[in-house]
C-alpha positions in Angstrom: -12.9 -21.9 -15.0 -13.9 -21.6 -18.6 -14.4 -18.0 -19.9 -17.1 -17.1 -22.3 -16.5 -15.0 -25.5 -18.3 -12.1 -23.8 -16.2 -12.2 -20.7 -12.9 -12.4 -22.8 -13.8 -9.4 -25.0 -15.7 -7.2 -22.5 -12.6 -5.6 -20.9 -11.3 -4.4 -24.4 -14.7 -3.2 -25.4 -15.0 -1.2 -22.1 -11.7 0.5 -22.6 -12.4 1.4 -26.3 -15.7 2.8 -25.3 -14.3 5.0 -22.6 -11.6 6.3 -24.9 -14.0 7.1 -27.6 -17.0 8.2 -25.5 -16.3 12.0 -25.5 -13.5 13.4 -27.4 -14.3 16.8 -25.7 -12.9 15.4 -22.5 -9.6 14.4 -24.1 -10.0 10.8 -23.0 -7.5 9.2 -25.3 -4.6 8.6 -23.1 -0.9 9.0 -24.4 -2.0 8.9 -27.9 -2.4 12.5 -28.7 0.8 13.7 -27.1 3.7 14.6 -29.3 7.4 14.7 -28.3 7.1 18.4 -27.9 4.4 17.9 -25.3 6.6 15.7 -23.0 7.8 17.0 -19.7 11.4 18.3 -20.0 13.9 18.0 -17.1 13.6 21.8 -16.7 9.8 21.4 -16.5 10.1 18.5 -14.0 11.9 20.8 -11.7 9.3 23.5 -11.9 6.6 21.0 -11.3 8.5 19.6 -8.4 8.7 23.1 -7.0 5.0 23.7 -7.7 4.1 20.5 -5.7 6.3 21.7 -2.9 4.3 25.0 -2.8 1.2 22.9 -2.8 2.3 21.1 0.2 3.2 24.3 2.2 0.0 26.0 1.1 -2.0 23.2 2.8 0.3 22.6 5.7 0.6 26.3 6.7 -3.2 26.6 6.2 -3.5 23.8 8.8 -1.0 25.2 11.2 -2.5 28.7 11.2 -6.2 27.8 11.2 -6.7 24.2 12.5 -3.7 23.1 14.7 -3.9 21.3 17.1 -7.3 19.9 15.9 -7.0 17.0 13.7 -7.8 18.4 10.2 -8.3 21.6 8.3 -11.6 22.8 6.8 -9.9 24.7 3.8 -12.8 26.8 2.6 -13.8 28.2 5.9 -10.3 28.2 7.3 -11.3 26.3 10.6 -10.3 23.1 12.1 -12.1 20.0 13.1 -11.4 16.8 15.3 -12.1 13.9 12.9 -10.1 11.1 14.5 -8.9 11.4 18.1 -8.2 15.1 18.6 -4.5 14.8 18.8 -3.1 17.0 15.9 -3.6 14.3 13.2 -2.5 16.3 10.3 0.8 17.4 11.9 1.6 13.7 12.9 0.7 12.6 9.3 3.0 15.3 7.8 6.1 14.7 9.8 8.0 12.6 7.3 7.1 14.8 4.4 8.8 17.7 6.2 11.8 15.6 6.7 11.7 14.5 3.0 11.7 18.1 1.9 14.7 18.8 4.1 12.8 21.3 6.4 14.9 20.7 9.5 13.3 23.7 11.3 9.7 22.7 11.0 10.5 19.0 11.5 12.4 19.7 14.7 9.8 22.1 16.1 7.0 19.6 15.2 8.6 16.7 16.8 9.4 18.8 20.0 5.9 19.9 20.3 4.4 16.5 19.9 6.9 15.0 22.4 5.9 17.6 25.0 2.2 17.8 24.4 0.7 14.8 22.9 -1.2 12.2 25.2 -3.3 9.2 24.4 -4.8 8.6 27.8 -8.1 10.1 26.5 -11.8 9.0 26.5 -12.0 8.6 22.7 -13.2 5.8 20.7 -11.1 5.6 17.4 -10.6 3.5 14.4 -7.9 0.8 14.9 -7.2 0.9 11.2 -7.0 4.7 10.7 -5.1 5.3 14.1 -2.6 2.6 13.1 -1.7 3.8 9.7 -2.0 7.6 10.3 -0.9 8.2 13.9 1.3 5.1 14.8 2.9 5.0 11.4 3.5 8.7 11.5 5.1 8.6 14.9 7.3 5.6 14.1 8.4 7.1 10.8 9.4 10.3 12.3 11.1 8.6 15.3 13.4 6.7 12.9 14.4 9.9 11.0 14.9 12.0 14.2 16.9 9.4 16.0 19.4 8.4 13.2 22.4 10.4 12.2 22.4 8.6 8.7 19.3 10.3 7.8 20.7 13.7 7.9 17.7 14.8 9.9 18.7 13.7 13.4 17.5 15.9 16.1 20.3 16.4 18.9 17.8 16.8 21.8 15.5 13.9 20.7 15.2 11.1 23.4 12.7 8.7 21.8 9.6 10.6 22.9 7.9 9.6 19.6 8.7 5.9 20.1 7.4 6.1 23.7 4.2 7.7 22.4 3.8 5.0 19.7 4.3 2.2 22.2 1.7 3.7 24.5 -0.7 4.2 21.7 -0.3 0.7 20.4 -0.9 -0.9 23.9 -4.1 1.0 24.2 -5.2 -0.7 21.0 -4.3 -4.2 22.0 -7.7 -4.9 23.7 -9.2 -4.7 20.2 -7.4 -8.1 19.3 -9.0 -10.0 22.1 -11.4 -11.9 19.9 -11.9 -15.6 19.3 -10.6 -15.2 15.8 -7.7 -13.0 16.4 -9.2 -10.5 14.0 -9.5 -7.2 15.8 -12.5 -5.1 16.5 -12.7 -2.0 14.1 -12.7 0.5 17.0 -11.3 0.8 20.5 -11.5 3.3 23.4 -8.0 4.6 24.3 -8.9 4.8 27.9 -11.4 2.0 28.5 -10.8 -0.6 25.8 -13.5 -2.1 23.6 -17.0 -0.5 24.1 -19.6 -3.1 25.1 -21.7 -2.0 22.1 -18.9 -2.2 19.7 -19.8 -3.8 16.3 -18.3 -7.2 15.7 -18.2 -6.7 12.0 -14.9 -5.4 10.5 -13.4 -5.1 7.1 -10.7 -7.3 5.7 -8.4 -4.2 5.2 -9.2 -3.1 8.7 -8.0 -6.3 10.2 -5.2 -7.1 7.8 -3.5 -3.8 7.4 -1.7 -3.4 10.7 1.3 -5.6 10.3 4.0 -3.0 9.1 3.4 -0.6 11.9 3.0 -3.1 14.8 5.8 -5.3 13.5 8.0 -2.1 13.4 7.2 -1.4 16.9 8.0 -4.9 18.1 11.4 -4.6 16.5 12.1 -1.3 18.0 10.8 -2.1 21.6 12.0 -5.8 21.6 8.4 -6.7 22.6 6.9 -9.3 20.2 3.3 -8.9 21.3 2.5 -6.2 18.8 3.8 -8.2 15.8 2.2 -11.4 17.3 -1.4 -10.0 17.4 -1.3 -8.4 14.0 0.2 -11.7 12.4 -2.6 -13.6 14.1 -5.1 -11.4 12.6 -3.8 -12.1 9.0 -3.8 -15.6 9.7 -7.4 -15.4 11.0 -8.5 -13.8 7.7 -6.5 -16.1 5.5 -7.7 -19.2 7.3 -11.3 -18.2 6.2 -10.5 -17.6 2.7 -12.8 -19.4 0.1 -11.7 -22.5 -1.8 -10.9 -20.1 -4.6 -8.3 -18.4 -2.3 -10.5 -15.2 -2.3 -11.4 -13.1 0.9 -14.6 -11.3 1.3 -14.9 -7.7 2.3 -16.4 -7.8 5.9 -16.3 -10.4 8.6 -17.6 -11.1 12.0 -14.6 -11.1 14.4 -16.3 -13.5 16.8 -17.8 -16.2 14.6 -15.5 -15.8 11.6 -18.4 -15.7 9.3 -18.2 -13.4 6.2 -21.0 -10.9 6.3 -20.1 -9.5 3.0 -18.6 -11.9 0.4 -17.8 -9.4 -2.3 -14.2 -10.2 -3.2 -12.1 -7.4 -4.9 -9.0 -5.4 -4.8 -10.7 -2.1 -3.9 -12.9 -0.8 -1.0 -12.5 -2.9 2.3 -10.0 -5.3 1.0 -7.3 -3.3 -0.9 -4.4 -2.9 1.6 -4.8 -6.5 2.9 -3.0 -7.5 -0.4 -0.5 -4.6 -0.1 0.5 -5.5 3.4 1.1 -9.2 2.7 3.9 -8.2 0.1 5.2 -5.2 2.0 5.5 -7.2 5.3 7.6 -9.7 3.5 9.9 -7.1 1.9 10.4 -5.2 5.2 10.7 -8.1 7.6 11.7 -10.9 5.5 9.0 -13.2 7.0 8.3 -15.7 4.3 4.8 -16.7 5.6 3.6 -13.4 4.2 5.2 -14.3 0.8 3.4 -17.6 0.8 0.1 -16.0 1.4 0.7 -13.1 -1.1 1.5 -15.5 -3.9 -1.5 -17.5 -3.5 -3.8 -14.5 -2.9 -2.3 -12.6 -5.9 -2.7 -15.6 -8.2 -6.4 -15.9 -7.2 -6.9 -12.2 -7.7 -5.4 -12.2 -11.1 -7.4 -15.2 -12.1 -10.8 -14.3 -10.8 -10.8 -10.5 -10.5 -8.8 -9.4 -13.6 -10.7 -8.6 -16.7 -7.6 -7.1 -18.5 -7.3 -4.2 -17.9 -9.9 -3.7 -15.3 -10.8 -5.5 -12.0 -14.2 -6.5 -11.0 -15.7 -7.6 -7.7 -17.0 -11.3 -7.5 -18.6 -13.6 -5.0 -15.6 -15.2 -3.1 -17.3 -18.7 -3.3 -18.5 -18.8 -7.0 -16.4 -16.1 -8.7 -19.7 -14.7 -10.2 -19.4 -11.1 -10.9 -21.1 -8.9 -8.5 -19.9 -5.4 -9.5 -18.5 -4.5 -12.8 -17.1 -1.4 -10.9 -13.8 0.6 -10.9 -13.5 2.3 -7.6 -10.8 4.7 -6.8 -9.2 2.6 -4.2 -8.2 0.0 -6.8 -5.7 2.5 -8.1 -3.0 1.5 -5.8 -2.8 -2.1 -7.5 -0.5 -1.1 -10.4 2.0 0.2 -7.9 1.8 -3.0 -5.8 2.4 -4.9 -9.1 5.6 -2.9 -9.8 6.8 -4.0 -6.4 6.1 -7.5 -7.2 7.6 -7.3 -10.7 4.4 -7.8 -12.6 5.0 -4.8 -14.8 3.0 -5.5 -18.1 -0.5 -5.7 -16.5 0.5 -2.7 -14.3 1.0 -0.6 -17.3 -2.3 -1.6 -19.0 -4.3 -1.2 -15.8 -2.8 2.1 -15.0 -3.6 3.3 -18.4 -7.3 2.3 -18.2 -7.6 3.9 -14.7 -6.0 7.2 -15.9 -8.5 7.3 -18.8 -11.2 7.8 -16.1 -9.1 10.6 -14.5 -8.8 12.3 -17.9 -12.5 12.0 -18.5 -13.5 13.9 -15.3 -10.3 15.6 -14.2 -10.3 13.3 -11.1 -11.2 9.7 -10.3 -14.7 9.4 -8.8 -15.1 6.9 -5.9 -17.0 4.6 -8.2 -17.1 4.3 -12.0 -19.5 1.8 -13.5 -18.0 -0.4 -16.3 -21.3 -1.4 -17.6 -22.9 2.0 -18.1 -19.5 3.9 -18.5 -20.8 6.5 -16.0 -20.1 7.7 -12.5 -21.6 5.3 -10.1 -24.6 6.9 -8.3 -23.6 8.0 -4.8 -19.9 7.7 -5.5 -19.3 10.9 -7.4 -16.7 12.5 -5.0 -12.9 12.6 -5.2 -11.5 13.1 -1.6 -7.9 13.9 -2.8 -7.0 10.3 -2.9 -3.3 9.5 -3.6 -3.6 5.9 -5.0 -3.4 6.6 -8.8 -0.6 9.1 -8.1 1.2 6.4 -6.2 1.0 4.1 -9.0 2.2 6.7 -11.4 5.3 7.3 -9.3 6.0 3.6 -9.1 5.6 3.0 -12.7 7.9 5.9 -13.6 10.4 4.7 -11.3 10.4 1.2 -12.7 10.3 2.2 -16.5 11.6 5.8 -16.7 8.9 6.2 -19.3 8.4 9.9 -19.7 4.6 9.5 -20.3 4.2 9.1 -16.5 5.5 12.5 -16.1 2.9 13.8 -18.5 0.4 11.9 -16.3 1.8 13.7 -13.2 1.6 17.0 -14.8 -2.1 16.5 -15.6 -2.7 15.6 -12.1 -1.0 18.7 -10.8 -3.3 20.8 -13.0 -6.4 18.9 -11.8 -5.4 19.2 -8.1 -4.9 22.9 -8.6 -8.4 23.1 -9.5 -9.3 21.9 -5.9 -7.2 24.6 -4.4 -9.0 26.5 -1.7 -8.1 29.7 0.4 -6.5 27.6 3.1 -5.6 24.4 1.6 -7.1 21.9 -0.9 -10.8 20.9 -0.9 -12.5 17.6 -1.4 -14.3 17.4 -4.8 -17.9 16.4 -4.0 -19.0 15.9 -7.6 -16.2 15.1 -10.3 -18.6 15.9 -13.1 -19.3 19.5 -11.9 -16.0 19.9 -9.7 -18.0 21.2 -6.7 -15.9 21.7 -3.7 -16.4 20.4 -0.1 -14.9 22.1 3.0 -12.7 19.2 4.1 -9.1 18.3 3.7 -8.0 14.7 4.8 -4.6 14.4 6.5 -3.5 11.9 3.7 -3.3 14.8 1.2 -0.2 15.9 2.9 1.0 12.4 3.9 0.5 10.7 0.5 -1.0 12.7 -2.3 1.5 15.5 -2.5 4.4 13.3 -1.3 4.1 10.8 -4.3 3.8 13.7 -6.7 6.9 15.5 -5.3 8.8 12.2 -5.5 7.8 11.7 -9.1 9.2 15.1 -10.3 12.1 15.0 -8.0 13.1 11.7 -9.5 12.9 13.2 -12.9 15.0 16.2 -11.9 17.9 14.4 -10.5 16.7 13.2 -7.1 18.2 14.6 -3.8 16.1 13.2 -1.1 16.0 10.8 1.8 14.3 8.0 -0.2 16.4 8.1 -3.3 19.7 8.9 -1.9 19.4 8.0 1.8 21.3 5.3 3.6 18.4 2.7 3.6 15.7 1.3 1.3 12.3 2.2 2.3 8.9 0.6 2.3 5.9 3.0 2.1 3.1 2.3 4.4 -0.4 2.4 3.1 -0.5 5.9 4.4 2.7 6.8 2.6 4.9 6.8 5.7 8.5 6.0 5.3 9.5 2.6 7.0 13.4 2.0 6.5 14.8 -1.5 6.1 17.4 -1.0 8.7 19.4 -3.9 10.1 17.4 -3.7 13.3 14.2 -4.1 11.4 14.9 -6.4 8.5 16.7 -9.3 10.2 16.9 -11.2 7.1 19.8 -13.4 8.0 18.5 -14.1 11.4 14.9 -14.6 10.6 12.9 -17.5 11.9 9.2 -17.9 12.5 8.2 -15.8 15.5 5.3 -17.9 16.4 6.8 -21.3 16.0 6.3 -22.8 12.6 7.8 -26.1 13.7 7.0 -29.7 13.0 5.6 -31.8 15.7 6.7 -35.1 14.2 9.9 -36.5 12.7 11.6 -35.3 9.5 12.5 -31.9 10.9 15.1 -29.9 9.0 16.7 -28.3 12.2 19.7 -26.8 10.6 19.3 -23.2 9.6 20.1 -22.6 6.0 21.6 -19.2 4.9 19.5 -17.5 2.6 20.7 -16.4 -0.9 18.8 -13.2 -0.5 21.0 -10.4 0.6 19.7 -7.0 1.6 22.3 -4.2 2.0 20.5 -1.7 4.0 23.5 0.7 4.0 24.0 1.0 0.2 22.9 3.9 -1.8 19.4 4.0 -3.1 19.8 6.0 -6.2 19.1 3.2 -8.6 16.9 0.9 -6.4 13.2 0.8 -6.2 12.8 1.8 -2.5 11.7 -1.4 -0.6 11.0 -3.3 -3.8 14.3 -4.4 -4.7 13.8 -3.7 -8.3 16.4 -2.2 -10.6 15.4 1.4 -11.5 16.0 0.8 -15.2 13.6 -2.0 -15.2 12.4 -2.7 -18.8 8.6 -3.4 -19.1 9.3 -6.5 -21.2 11.8 -8.1 -18.8 10.9 -11.5 -17.6 10.2 -13.1 -14.3 12.6 -15.5 -12.7 11.3 -19.0 -12.1 9.7 -19.4 -8.6 11.9 -19.7 -5.6 12.0 -21.9 -2.7 10.4 -20.1 0.1 12.0 -22.0 3.0 15.5 -20.6 2.9 15.1 -18.3 5.8 13.2 -20.6 8.0 14.3 -22.8 10.9 12.7 -26.1 11.7 10.7 -26.6 8.5 9.1 -29.9 7.6 10.0 -30.8 4.0 7.1 -31.5 1.8 4.4 -29.9 3.9 1.9 -27.6 2.5 1.7 -23.9 3.6 -1.4 -24.7 5.6 0.3 -27.5 7.4 3.4 -25.5 8.1 1.5 -22.6 9.6 -1.4 -24.5 11.1 -3.7 -22.7 8.7 -6.4 -24.5 6.7 -9.7 -24.1 5.2 -12.7 -24.2 7.4 -14.2 -26.6 4.9 -12.2 -29.8 5.8 -13.2 -31.4 2.5 -11.2 -28.9 0.4 -7.7 -29.8 -0.8 -5.3 -26.9 -0.6 -3.7 -25.7 -3.8 -0.3 -27.0 -4.7 2.4 -25.4 -2.6 4.5 -22.9 -4.4 7.6 -23.6 -2.5 8.9 -26.4 -4.7 10.4 -24.2 -7.3 14.1 -23.2 -7.3 15.7 -20.0 -6.5 18.0 -18.5 -9.0 20.9 -16.2 -8.6 21.8 -13.4 -10.9 25.4 -12.3 -11.2 26.0 -9.0 -9.4 22.3 -8.7 -8.3 19.9 -10.4 -5.9 16.8 -12.0 -7.4 13.7 -12.1 -5.3 10.6 -13.8 -6.7 7.3 -12.4 -5.8 5.0 -13.3 -8.7 5.5 -16.0 -11.3 3.3 -17.3 -14.1 0.3 -15.9 -12.6 -1.1 -12.7 -13.8 -1.1 -13.3 -17.6 -1.8 -17.1 -17.5 -4.6 -16.7 -15.0 -6.3 -13.5 -16.2 -9.5 -13.5 -18.1 -7.9 -11.9 -21.2 -4.8 -13.7 -22.0 -2.0 -12.2 -24.0 -0.2 -15.1 -25.6 2.5 -12.9 -27.1 4.0 -12.0 -23.6 6.5 -14.0 -21.8 4.6 -14.9 -18.6 7.6 -15.3 -16.5 8.6 -12.0 -14.8 11.3 -11.2 -12.4 12.1 -8.8 -9.5 15.7 -7.9 -9.2 17.6 -6.1 -6.5 20.3 -3.9 -7.8 23.5 -4.0 -5.7 25.3 -1.3 -7.6 
């Protein structure tokens, strides 16, 4: 699609306008700092300890004033049930307690949950929120509490959290009983799907369940959980547009898109995230196929360097020139994919909004350079902090420590008597009496990891026995041999040919994951070398059939997996699996993205080498 001069220049003009709009807000990022302003190792240690205190201020406030209700009201020091009435914040905090090495509170919390928590309750709950917060929290804590190698094993623990997780997931299975395989948005834990339940769900709601349910299948040896969530992803991807874009909301019965706005933020964000992370955690290359195609389309149609816009999924016409705060996870995902350069530029643009207001509003209009009406709040979201952590881990650029320091200062402004408050208006910093459980599960976790990494890390993620994938709720999911069956992998749901020409012999992959190796210099779950330079280059694209059995040579992705466009007249894009995998001496190379972000973006940078690579260190 040919781009106009205005489309090519608009992104740069927008960024320059924001940076120069109001010098009183100190908007110019990274340009005013001197070497003396940088965070020293000693200051990083102090900041790490400050973030630890932030966690305990909020956690203790919850335990003293809200437990066992779901969440804390930090201004009034009361509790409230916001999801299902089952100690949500405690479950969401479990792996952070383990990460901090707090054996006493981790043990007592696991013990209480194992003895008191039940899910046979007449509550209608969000499938998405219950999966990422509760199911993910239980599974992560189970894997820590049951394993000597984590250093946090509980001797008396007997799989109570795993049993609870399985019970909870089975109670959510009725939500997947739809003609498309895409689940309802809500389910009653006692009676199944309500008769009056809406048939409309979000793309993120239907496509962000694979990590938790897939993990449960591997731990229980019951494939049903992984099957239903994989079918949901297939159901969404089968209904993508000819541009390989997906919309925001879909009817789970008819498969019709009810909102065709395509973007990387609200209602879609973690759909992209779980495509890549499911591949990294499980080694299932079908997710890699889909991610490569979806990522290429996003970078081509949504990327207005360095911003991202929302477009119509069919025509690519811009619908919203809007930055919304949920987009801020994207640079972190790009780090995992190895696409570092655009991640750096986009993170800088997003942080310029934070610097302007002290927080990121839910929506910032790129046309008017003002906070979007009705989207002025900051509910303590972690996404920009998450991306800051990953970029520092990938580049070791100290400016990301400066960013983290600014974020700590801002968050301390949200401190309340018993915890941390939502900011209802980023322009006036007005507080609201609510604290989401993800503040403890993600926001302070990524901040603590950032400064601990700079201080000389000594924690489960950086120095533990496994590589970890972070769920979209920040829960730690380890790539143990039981979970990441790379060498034994084949398609769970039968990606086999019906005719001749079948390549039946299993081929050993040249991807080697060593879950027992030390993590100190490896990007957790991303298999990226910790000293990754921002100007390094991608490897050429790899063959994506090396781990599969019974593949048909020469077939497209849609033919291999029975997924095709609903519009039969459309010809699928060229399959990316024809490229060759390359080996790098003493490391394991894993292609995720190639020749996409820069070549296909609206604003092209001809000075960059567009081939990037992702490397796994095997030090």
